[in-house]
VMD Tcl script that draws the C-alpha trace (Angstrom):
set ca {
  {-0.25 0.35 -0.26}
  {1.10 3.95 -1.09}
  {1.87 5.59 1.90}
  {0.64 9.12 1.35}
  {3.11 12.07 2.64}
  {0.96 14.48 5.00}
  {2.89 17.95 4.10}
  {5.58 19.48 1.61}
  {3.65 17.65 -1.26}
  {3.39 19.49 -4.77}
  {0.61 18.97 -6.99}
  {0.45 19.61 -10.67}
  {-3.26 19.30 -12.11}
  {-2.92 18.48 -15.63}
  {-4.65 18.69 -19.53}
  {-4.47 16.26 -22.22}
  {-4.42 13.41 -20.63}
  {-6.10 10.27 -22.32}
  {-7.01 8.34 -19.18}
  {-10.35 7.57 -17.78}
  {-10.70 4.81 -14.49}
  {-12.05 1.91 -17.19}
  {-8.23 1.01 -18.32}
  {-9.15 1.19 -21.68}
  {-6.49 3.88 -22.36}
  {-3.61 2.54 -19.97}
  {-0.10 3.67 -21.26}
  {2.88 1.62 -20.28}
  {6.07 3.66 -20.00}
  {9.57 1.31 -20.00}
  {10.99 4.07 -17.68}
  {10.05 6.47 -15.31}
  {11.92 8.68 -17.20}
  {9.57 8.59 -20.10}
  {6.74 8.63 -17.98}
  {8.29 11.96 -16.44}
  {8.59 13.51 -19.77}
  {5.51 12.55 -20.95}
  {3.43 14.28 -18.48}
  {6.07 17.13 -17.98}
  {5.09 17.91 -21.53}
  {1.24 18.25 -20.39}
  {-0.61 21.86 -19.83}
  {-0.77 22.35 -16.53}
  {-3.88 23.51 -15.05}
  {-3.09 24.57 -11.61}
  {-0.48 23.90 -9.75}
  {-0.04 23.84 -5.71}
  {3.66 23.30 -3.74}
  {4.09 21.92 -0.45}
  {0.42 21.18 0.00}
  {-0.49 19.14 3.47}
  {-3.22 15.84 3.42}
  {-5.78 15.12 5.77}
  {-6.68 12.17 7.08}
  {-10.75 12.48 7.60}
  {-12.83 8.88 8.96}
  {-9.67 6.75 7.41}
  {-9.92 8.47 4.14}
  {-6.76 11.25 2.79}
  {-7.91 14.43 1.40}
  {-6.28 17.56 0.19}
  {-7.26 21.14 -0.33}
  {-7.22 22.57 -3.62}
  {-7.45 26.30 -3.56}
  {-8.94 26.36 -6.46}
  {-12.47 26.49 -8.08}
  {-13.80 23.52 -9.82}
  {-14.88 25.39 -12.67}
  {-11.36 26.50 -13.20}
  {-10.23 22.93 -13.05}
}
mol new
graphics top color blue
foreach p $ca { graphics top sphere $p radius 0.5 }
foreach p [lrange $ca 0 end-1] q [lrange $ca 1 end] { graphics top cylinder $p $q radius 0.2 }
display resetview
């Protein structure tokens, strides 16, 4: 199970990523460098530096300082 950092996390919301939660468009990368390059070349809609996660009733959340309409 992944461990979610509770502070100091940088978050980027990007557009133009053709993935969905049904995994029909899953993209596989040969290495982490290719994966990082792919996502770094996407348009950044919003970025948060040093974001803090919160645990509420066993789930992890982050408060985003942008309206959902903008995202």
